[in-house]
C-alpha beads as a LAMMPS data file, in Angstrom:
LAMMPS data file: protein, C-alpha beads

359 atoms
358 bonds

1 atom types
1 bond types

-500.0 500.0 xlo xhi
-500.0 500.0 ylo yhi
-500.0 500.0 zlo zhi

Masses

1 110.0

Atoms # bond

1 1 1 290.987 -209.987 58.552
2 1 1 292.042 -206.613 59.964
3 1 1 294.803 -204.951 57.989
4 1 1 297.920 -203.871 59.851
5 1 1 298.291 -200.110 60.150
6 1 1 301.498 -198.394 59.057
7 1 1 302.242 -194.724 59.709
8 1 1 304.704 -193.525 57.066
9 1 1 306.904 -190.502 57.664
10 1 1 306.336 -188.476 54.484
11 1 1 308.802 -185.643 53.920
12 1 1 307.526 -184.484 50.557
13 1 1 310.377 -186.267 48.787
14 1 1 310.186 -189.049 46.246
15 1 1 311.618 -191.786 48.515
16 1 1 309.037 -191.575 51.304
17 1 1 306.250 -191.187 48.742
18 1 1 307.183 -194.386 46.903
19 1 1 307.633 -196.145 50.276
20 1 1 304.043 -195.215 51.151
21 1 1 302.764 -196.496 47.797
22 1 1 304.652 -199.785 48.183
23 1 1 303.106 -200.423 51.591
24 1 1 299.606 -199.686 50.329
25 1 1 300.253 -201.997 47.370
26 1 1 301.274 -204.717 49.840
27 1 1 297.898 -204.469 51.566
28 1 1 298.697 -202.355 54.636
29 1 1 296.426 -199.628 55.916
30 1 1 298.702 -196.647 55.298
31 1 1 298.539 -193.166 56.809
32 1 1 301.119 -190.497 56.017
33 1 1 302.589 -188.251 58.685
34 1 1 304.436 -185.041 57.841
35 1 1 306.814 -183.851 60.555
36 1 1 307.541 -180.151 61.000
37 1 1 310.614 -179.769 63.152
38 1 1 312.075 -176.313 62.586
39 1 1 310.507 -172.896 63.226
40 1 1 313.292 -170.407 63.942
41 1 1 313.365 -168.933 60.423
42 1 1 310.421 -170.634 58.803
43 1 1 309.842 -167.772 56.373
44 1 1 313.314 -167.447 54.874
45 1 1 314.564 -168.848 51.594
46 1 1 316.237 -171.928 53.088
47 1 1 313.380 -173.449 55.069
48 1 1 311.114 -175.362 52.692
49 1 1 308.661 -176.891 55.171
50 1 1 305.575 -175.343 53.579
51 1 1 306.628 -176.448 50.098
52 1 1 307.498 -179.914 51.429
53 1 1 304.084 -180.215 53.115
54 1 1 302.345 -179.337 49.851
55 1 1 304.419 -181.985 48.053
56 1 1 303.650 -184.604 50.734
57 1 1 299.907 -183.874 50.626
58 1 1 299.908 -183.986 46.811
59 1 1 301.725 -187.338 46.825
60 1 1 299.365 -188.766 49.455
61 1 1 296.369 -187.655 47.391
62 1 1 297.831 -189.314 44.296
63 1 1 298.488 -192.560 46.223
64 1 1 295.057 -192.440 47.819
65 1 1 295.965 -192.303 51.506
66 1 1 295.235 -189.914 54.358
67 1 1 298.000 -187.689 55.696
68 1 1 298.376 -185.700 58.890
69 1 1 300.911 -183.106 60.026
70 1 1 302.584 -182.934 63.423
71 1 1 304.908 -180.334 64.925
72 1 1 307.979 -181.692 66.712
73 1 1 309.859 -178.369 66.749
74 1 1 310.138 -178.263 70.541
75 1 1 311.433 -181.836 70.687
76 1 1 313.909 -181.150 67.898
77 1 1 315.297 -178.053 69.595
78 1 1 315.608 -179.775 72.973
79 1 1 316.879 -183.203 71.905
80 1 1 318.878 -182.433 68.762
81 1 1 319.662 -178.773 68.158
82 1 1 320.909 -177.949 71.659
83 1 1 323.317 -180.905 71.437
84 1 1 324.340 -179.690 67.980
85 1 1 325.278 -176.244 69.357
86 1 1 327.009 -177.686 72.440
87 1 1 329.199 -179.902 70.271
88 1 1 330.212 -177.028 67.985
89 1 1 330.835 -174.779 70.983
90 1 1 333.373 -177.299 72.305
91 1 1 335.233 -177.543 68.996
92 1 1 333.711 -180.777 67.722
93 1 1 331.841 -181.375 64.449
94 1 1 328.601 -183.242 65.200
95 1 1 326.371 -185.132 62.797
96 1 1 322.822 -183.947 63.587
97 1 1 321.227 -186.511 61.249
98 1 1 322.351 -189.350 63.540
99 1 1 320.739 -187.805 66.632
100 1 1 317.703 -186.666 64.650
101 1 1 316.992 -190.244 63.596
102 1 1 317.368 -191.625 67.120
103 1 1 315.416 -188.882 68.902
104 1 1 312.864 -187.592 66.375
105 1 1 312.213 -189.901 63.429
106 1 1 312.319 -193.117 65.458
107 1 1 311.358 -191.866 68.924
108 1 1 309.019 -188.853 68.907
109 1 1 307.522 -190.068 65.623
110 1 1 307.263 -193.660 66.847
111 1 1 305.540 -192.592 70.077
112 1 1 303.101 -190.407 68.152
113 1 1 302.386 -193.170 65.626
114 1 1 301.672 -195.711 68.360
115 1 1 299.180 -193.214 69.763
116 1 1 297.519 -193.272 66.334
117 1 1 297.083 -197.032 66.577
118 1 1 300.053 -197.973 64.425
119 1 1 301.338 -201.513 64.182
120 1 1 304.393 -200.222 62.318
121 1 1 306.161 -197.055 61.289
122 1 1 307.984 -196.692 57.994
123 1 1 310.318 -194.218 56.320
124 1 1 312.002 -193.806 52.957
125 1 1 315.462 -194.647 54.304
126 1 1 317.693 -196.895 52.226
127 1 1 318.472 -199.679 54.706
128 1 1 317.178 -203.156 55.553
129 1 1 316.125 -205.000 58.705
130 1 1 316.656 -208.718 59.252
131 1 1 314.314 -209.957 61.936
132 1 1 314.903 -212.723 64.472
133 1 1 314.887 -216.156 62.886
134 1 1 314.510 -214.866 59.306
135 1 1 317.171 -215.356 56.630
136 1 1 319.773 -216.363 59.167
137 1 1 318.963 -213.578 61.613
138 1 1 320.343 -213.972 65.110
139 1 1 317.753 -215.280 67.611
140 1 1 315.931 -212.585 69.556
141 1 1 317.291 -209.619 67.617
142 1 1 316.603 -207.288 64.734
143 1 1 319.689 -206.618 62.646
144 1 1 320.244 -203.437 60.671
145 1 1 321.661 -204.185 57.224
146 1 1 323.057 -202.018 54.467
147 1 1 320.693 -201.238 51.601
148 1 1 320.841 -203.126 48.333
149 1 1 321.784 -199.829 46.653
150 1 1 325.117 -199.237 48.379
151 1 1 325.452 -195.815 46.761
152 1 1 322.366 -194.701 48.731
153 1 1 322.807 -196.811 51.881
154 1 1 321.851 -194.834 54.999
155 1 1 322.634 -197.354 57.724
156 1 1 325.453 -195.031 58.885
157 1 1 322.840 -192.515 60.054
158 1 1 320.728 -195.199 61.744
159 1 1 323.331 -196.863 63.953
160 1 1 321.841 -195.512 67.198
161 1 1 318.497 -197.268 66.720
162 1 1 317.714 -199.903 69.322
163 1 1 315.835 -203.187 69.285
164 1 1 312.525 -201.617 70.335
165 1 1 312.690 -199.090 67.514
166 1 1 313.767 -201.569 64.838
167 1 1 311.107 -204.089 65.894
168 1 1 308.399 -201.569 64.920
169 1 1 310.053 -200.225 61.756
170 1 1 309.747 -201.008 58.050
171 1 1 312.155 -199.816 55.349
172 1 1 310.257 -200.502 52.100
173 1 1 313.098 -199.191 49.902
174 1 1 315.793 -201.440 51.356
175 1 1 315.937 -203.670 48.279
176 1 1 315.396 -200.905 45.716
177 1 1 317.891 -198.830 43.745
178 1 1 317.272 -195.110 43.442
179 1 1 316.790 -195.012 39.672
180 1 1 313.970 -197.565 39.968
181 1 1 312.338 -195.528 42.736
182 1 1 312.231 -192.456 40.487
183 1 1 311.008 -194.552 37.564
184 1 1 308.163 -195.972 39.633
185 1 1 307.253 -192.505 40.905
186 1 1 307.020 -191.302 37.304
187 1 1 304.880 -194.288 36.323
188 1 1 302.536 -193.574 39.238
189 1 1 302.254 -189.930 38.270
190 1 1 303.600 -188.711 41.606
191 1 1 304.048 -184.936 41.371
192 1 1 307.441 -185.075 43.149
193 1 1 308.983 -187.779 40.918
194 1 1 311.795 -185.442 39.802
195 1 1 312.229 -183.487 43.055
196 1 1 315.955 -183.252 43.980
197 1 1 317.155 -185.065 47.092
198 1 1 317.622 -182.936 50.190
199 1 1 321.258 -182.513 51.231
200 1 1 320.960 -179.916 54.006
201 1 1 320.983 -180.219 57.792
202 1 1 318.251 -182.532 59.037
203 1 1 315.008 -180.487 58.990
204 1 1 316.849 -177.149 58.807
205 1 1 317.520 -177.206 55.086
206 1 1 320.260 -176.188 52.706
207 1 1 321.878 -172.872 53.573
208 1 1 325.299 -171.171 53.927
209 1 1 326.432 -173.095 56.977
210 1 1 328.856 -170.644 58.600
211 1 1 326.335 -167.823 58.270
212 1 1 323.708 -170.008 59.940
213 1 1 326.007 -171.052 62.781
214 1 1 326.988 -167.429 63.453
215 1 1 323.394 -166.709 64.506
216 1 1 323.866 -168.952 67.537
217 1 1 327.641 -169.009 68.072
218 1 1 329.246 -165.566 67.544
219 1 1 332.740 -165.244 66.031
220 1 1 335.763 -165.767 68.270
221 1 1 338.853 -165.007 66.122
222 1 1 342.230 -166.511 66.870
223 1 1 345.537 -167.507 65.278
224 1 1 345.864 -170.014 62.473
225 1 1 349.182 -171.822 62.920
226 1 1 351.249 -174.683 61.550
227 1 1 352.075 -177.620 63.871
228 1 1 355.472 -175.962 64.376
229 1 1 353.794 -172.802 65.723
230 1 1 354.220 -170.459 62.743
231 1 1 351.201 -168.194 62.345
232 1 1 349.900 -168.121 58.766
233 1 1 346.531 -166.440 59.227
234 1 1 343.552 -165.758 61.484
235 1 1 340.458 -167.870 61.895
236 1 1 336.956 -166.591 62.740
237 1 1 336.110 -169.166 65.405
238 1 1 337.097 -172.800 65.935
239 1 1 333.462 -173.922 65.642
240 1 1 333.323 -172.828 62.009
241 1 1 335.997 -175.300 60.862
242 1 1 336.328 -179.057 60.654
243 1 1 339.235 -181.476 60.323
244 1 1 340.267 -181.896 56.689
245 1 1 338.645 -178.632 55.606
246 1 1 340.295 -176.810 52.716
247 1 1 337.887 -174.133 51.521
248 1 1 337.262 -170.939 53.423
249 1 1 340.582 -170.787 55.300
250 1 1 341.746 -167.593 53.635
251 1 1 345.408 -168.617 53.607
252 1 1 347.201 -167.707 50.393
253 1 1 350.780 -167.840 49.228
254 1 1 352.886 -170.322 47.271
255 1 1 352.780 -174.089 47.518
256 1 1 349.984 -176.593 48.005
257 1 1 346.556 -175.762 49.489
258 1 1 346.114 -175.584 53.257
259 1 1 344.023 -178.000 55.320
260 1 1 342.768 -178.045 58.922
261 1 1 344.396 -180.784 61.017
262 1 1 343.568 -179.792 64.586
263 1 1 342.166 -177.341 67.122
264 1 1 344.067 -175.927 70.093
265 1 1 341.141 -175.184 72.385
266 1 1 343.316 -173.842 75.215
267 1 1 344.809 -171.122 73.021
268 1 1 341.913 -170.754 70.557
269 1 1 344.234 -171.804 67.751
270 1 1 343.475 -173.542 64.475
271 1 1 346.211 -175.909 63.287
272 1 1 346.747 -176.127 59.513
273 1 1 349.136 -177.870 57.117
274 1 1 349.858 -177.753 53.408
275 1 1 349.053 -180.662 51.122
276 1 1 346.079 -183.012 50.709
277 1 1 348.186 -185.995 51.801
278 1 1 350.126 -184.376 54.640
279 1 1 350.940 -187.055 57.283
280 1 1 349.236 -184.999 60.021
281 1 1 345.887 -185.594 58.297
282 1 1 346.126 -189.374 58.799
283 1 1 345.602 -191.521 61.907
284 1 1 345.636 -195.287 62.302
285 1 1 343.389 -195.453 65.383
286 1 1 340.650 -193.575 67.164
287 1 1 338.901 -193.462 70.517
288 1 1 335.153 -192.979 70.692
289 1 1 332.545 -192.614 73.422
290 1 1 328.757 -192.779 73.965
291 1 1 328.699 -196.108 72.150
292 1 1 325.384 -197.462 70.921
293 1 1 325.236 -201.127 69.880
294 1 1 322.171 -202.272 67.959
295 1 1 322.014 -205.737 69.493
296 1 1 322.227 -204.231 72.987
297 1 1 325.665 -205.763 73.598
298 1 1 329.070 -204.613 72.426
299 1 1 330.794 -206.538 69.612
300 1 1 333.594 -208.965 70.400
301 1 1 336.940 -207.302 71.059
302 1 1 339.876 -208.351 68.878
303 1 1 337.813 -209.371 65.861
304 1 1 338.210 -207.861 62.429
305 1 1 335.470 -205.511 61.302
306 1 1 335.076 -202.545 58.990
307 1 1 334.302 -198.975 60.001
308 1 1 333.193 -195.694 58.510
309 1 1 334.229 -192.417 60.117
310 1 1 332.176 -190.385 57.622
311 1 1 329.025 -191.194 55.678
312 1 1 330.569 -191.267 52.199
313 1 1 333.725 -193.075 53.285
314 1 1 334.422 -196.573 52.004
315 1 1 334.486 -199.362 54.588
316 1 1 337.905 -199.394 56.239
317 1 1 339.196 -202.720 57.647
318 1 1 339.829 -202.431 61.372
319 1 1 340.010 -204.201 64.722
320 1 1 337.977 -203.298 67.786
321 1 1 340.563 -203.166 70.573
322 1 1 338.234 -202.159 73.438
323 1 1 334.419 -202.048 73.715
324 1 1 331.796 -200.703 76.082
325 1 1 330.539 -197.140 76.431
326 1 1 333.997 -196.134 75.274
327 1 1 335.770 -198.033 72.527
328 1 1 338.955 -197.948 70.513
329 1 1 339.362 -198.874 66.860
330 1 1 342.662 -199.664 65.130
331 1 1 342.725 -199.409 61.330
332 1 1 344.751 -201.549 58.952
333 1 1 345.516 -198.433 56.880
334 1 1 345.696 -194.883 58.296
335 1 1 342.468 -192.936 57.744
336 1 1 342.298 -189.341 56.563
337 1 1 340.647 -186.527 58.526
338 1 1 339.189 -188.459 61.454
339 1 1 337.025 -185.801 63.087
340 1 1 335.971 -185.440 66.751
341 1 1 332.196 -185.252 67.015
342 1 1 331.557 -187.383 63.960
343 1 1 330.469 -191.019 64.313
344 1 1 332.598 -194.123 63.872
345 1 1 330.172 -196.815 62.696
346 1 1 331.163 -200.483 62.820
347 1 1 330.151 -203.151 60.283
348 1 1 330.492 -206.902 59.979
349 1 1 329.863 -207.537 56.316
350 1 1 326.506 -205.923 55.526
351 1 1 325.442 -205.837 59.182
352 1 1 325.645 -202.497 60.960
353 1 1 326.689 -203.297 64.549
354 1 1 326.452 -199.768 65.957
355 1 1 328.971 -197.058 66.653
356 1 1 330.188 -194.238 68.866
357 1 1 331.119 -190.552 68.826
358 1 1 334.754 -189.885 67.946
359 1 1 336.676 -188.174 70.746

Bonds

1 1 1 2
2 1 2 3
3 1 3 4
4 1 4 5
5 1 5 6
6 1 6 7
7 1 7 8
8 1 8 9
9 1 9 10
10 1 10 11
11 1 11 12
12 1 12 13
13 1 13 14
14 1 14 15
15 1 15 16
16 1 16 17
17 1 17 18
18 1 18 19
19 1 19 20
20 1 20 21
21 1 21 22
22 1 22 23
23 1 23 24
24 1 24 25
25 1 25 26
26 1 26 27
27 1 27 28
28 1 28 29
29 1 29 30
30 1 30 31
31 1 31 32
32 1 32 33
33 1 33 34
34 1 34 35
35 1 35 36
36 1 36 37
37 1 37 38
38 1 38 39
39 1 39 40
40 1 40 41
41 1 41 42
42 1 42 43
43 1 43 44
44 1 44 45
45 1 45 46
46 1 46 47
47 1 47 48
48 1 48 49
49 1 49 50
50 1 50 51
51 1 51 52
52 1 52 53
53 1 53 54
54 1 54 55
55 1 55 56
56 1 56 57
57 1 57 58
58 1 58 59
59 1 59 60
60 1 60 61
61 1 61 62
62 1 62 63
63 1 63 64
64 1 64 65
65 1 65 66
66 1 66 67
67 1 67 68
68 1 68 69
69 1 69 70
70 1 70 71
71 1 71 72
72 1 72 73
73 1 73 74
74 1 74 75
75 1 75 76
76 1 76 77
77 1 77 78
78 1 78 79
79 1 79 80
80 1 80 81
81 1 81 82
82 1 82 83
83 1 83 84
84 1 84 85
85 1 85 86
86 1 86 87
87 1 87 88
88 1 88 89
89 1 89 90
90 1 90 91
91 1 91 92
92 1 92 93
93 1 93 94
94 1 94 95
95 1 95 96
96 1 96 97
97 1 97 98
98 1 98 99
99 1 99 100
100 1 100 101
101 1 101 102
102 1 102 103
103 1 103 104
104 1 104 105
105 1 105 106
106 1 106 107
107 1 107 108
108 1 108 109
109 1 109 110
110 1 110 111
111 1 111 112
112 1 112 113
113 1 113 114
114 1 114 115
115 1 115 116
116 1 116 117
117 1 117 118
118 1 118 119
119 1 119 120
120 1 120 121
121 1 121 122
122 1 122 123
123 1 123 124
124 1 124 125
125 1 125 126
126 1 126 127
127 1 127 128
128 1 128 129
129 1 129 130
130 1 130 131
131 1 131 132
132 1 132 133
133 1 133 134
134 1 134 135
135 1 135 136
136 1 136 137
137 1 137 138
138 1 138 139
139 1 139 140
140 1 140 141
141 1 141 142
142 1 142 143
143 1 143 144
144 1 144 145
145 1 145 146
146 1 146 147
147 1 147 148
148 1 148 149
149 1 149 150
150 1 150 151
151 1 151 152
152 1 152 153
153 1 153 154
154 1 154 155
155 1 155 156
156 1 156 157
157 1 157 158
158 1 158 159
159 1 159 160
160 1 160 161
161 1 161 162
162 1 162 163
163 1 163 164
164 1 164 165
165 1 165 166
166 1 166 167
167 1 167 168
168 1 168 169
169 1 169 170
170 1 170 171
171 1 171 172
172 1 172 173
173 1 173 174
174 1 174 175
175 1 175 176
176 1 176 177
177 1 177 178
178 1 178 179
179 1 179 180
180 1 180 181
181 1 181 182
182 1 182 183
183 1 183 184
184 1 184 185
185 1 185 186
186 1 186 187
187 1 187 188
188 1 188 189
189 1 189 190
190 1 190 191
191 1 191 192
192 1 192 193
193 1 193 194
194 1 194 195
195 1 195 196
196 1 196 197
197 1 197 198
198 1 198 199
199 1 199 200
200 1 200 201
201 1 201 202
202 1 202 203
203 1 203 204
204 1 204 205
205 1 205 206
206 1 206 207
207 1 207 208
208 1 208 209
209 1 209 210
210 1 210 211
211 1 211 212
212 1 212 213
213 1 213 214
214 1 214 215
215 1 215 216
216 1 216 217
217 1 217 218
218 1 218 219
219 1 219 220
220 1 220 221
221 1 221 222
222 1 222 223
223 1 223 224
224 1 224 225
225 1 225 226
226 1 226 227
227 1 227 228
228 1 228 229
229 1 229 230
230 1 230 231
231 1 231 232
232 1 232 233
233 1 233 234
234 1 234 235
235 1 235 236
236 1 236 237
237 1 237 238
238 1 238 239
239 1 239 240
240 1 240 241
241 1 241 242
242 1 242 243
243 1 243 244
244 1 244 245
245 1 245 246
246 1 246 247
247 1 247 248
248 1 248 249
249 1 249 250
250 1 250 251
251 1 251 252
252 1 252 253
253 1 253 254
254 1 254 255
255 1 255 256
256 1 256 257
257 1 257 258
258 1 258 259
259 1 259 260
260 1 260 261
261 1 261 262
262 1 262 263
263 1 263 264
264 1 264 265
265 1 265 266
266 1 266 267
267 1 267 268
268 1 268 269
269 1 269 270
270 1 270 271
271 1 271 272
272 1 272 273
273 1 273 274
274 1 274 275
275 1 275 276
276 1 276 277
277 1 277 278
278 1 278 279
279 1 279 280
280 1 280 281
281 1 281 282
282 1 282 283
283 1 283 284
284 1 284 285
285 1 285 286
286 1 286 287
287 1 287 288
288 1 288 289
289 1 289 290
290 1 290 291
291 1 291 292
292 1 292 293
293 1 293 294
294 1 294 295
295 1 295 296
296 1 296 297
297 1 297 298
298 1 298 299
299 1 299 300
300 1 300 301
301 1 301 302
302 1 302 303
303 1 303 304
304 1 304 305
305 1 305 306
306 1 306 307
307 1 307 308
308 1 308 309
309 1 309 310
310 1 310 311
311 1 311 312
312 1 312 313
313 1 313 314
314 1 314 315
315 1 315 316
316 1 316 317
317 1 317 318
318 1 318 319
319 1 319 320
320 1 320 321
321 1 321 322
322 1 322 323
323 1 323 324
324 1 324 325
325 1 325 326
326 1 326 327
327 1 327 328
328 1 328 329
329 1 329 330
330 1 330 331
331 1 331 332
332 1 332 333
333 1 333 334
334 1 334 335
335 1 335 336
336 1 336 337
337 1 337 338
338 1 338 339
339 1 339 340
340 1 340 341
341 1 341 342
342 1 342 343
343 1 343 344
344 1 344 345
345 1 345 346
346 1 346 347
347 1 347 348
348 1 348 349
349 1 349 350
350 1 350 351
351 1 351 352
352 1 352 353
353 1 353 354
354 1 354 355
355 1 355 356
356 1 356 357
357 1 357 358
358 1 358 359
């Protein structure tokens, strides 16, 4: 019997390495694929692609599988990074990991893997897929579920995947907890078993963010004002700040710390308030656009769901009041620092339904 072929995206990290081992252990024909997606400053201290490739090759050798490398830098710049800059230029705060997953890891990578004769692709993401007819799955669909390890669940970043992408995807770590992944990596003798998790921008790495952004979007100083119009400082450029931000404002004086609550694009003004729990930081509803629903159809309007407006946020009970390409969400309790450009992701229990970009 011919074994099914799985192409595993191997980043050099422990998660994708253990995912590759699990699939080989399950009897698949496994080939690793290392994706290089950033070249602008490949030689500086923040870009670790060469080190990551060495780690991926070492892990593949330890597991006993072949590995190839592919360069998607042009696709990344065109499909992800240009959108990233456009969003910042217009005062929003995008989440590049969401677009990177939809356009690179599960599109460019999927297309390349199919050209390599793949039956499946796989990654080290912490999420699960329930396929049509299995375990109560809805007929004719693949459902994206939260991971068993809720502290590592990455379904938030995957909400833009569609049925075609999910139908070809495996998430071997969906039922694992992170500590067991590291323990298994140690038992297997994987050289990256203790490698820290990456927390930087997708494929660009960990670096001083404002300094990085200034390379592409030069400073545009303007007034920093209270909602009442009192100027309390000067900002360096609206694109360098996000709603709810406290650090880096440069506003001193007595009283509680200052926080960003808004951007006046017309007058290039940054709106700030004092106090972590200032009422201006909270909103009980949001409007979002460019909706992407995993099933291919929008969820039922008027039903009770839960939503996240940031990755690390707890599920917030809500009601979907309108659906379609644009949608509106009303929260039971006001939510802090809802940020234009970020994603509002909707859940029904453990099922990720999809989401949209906050206006």
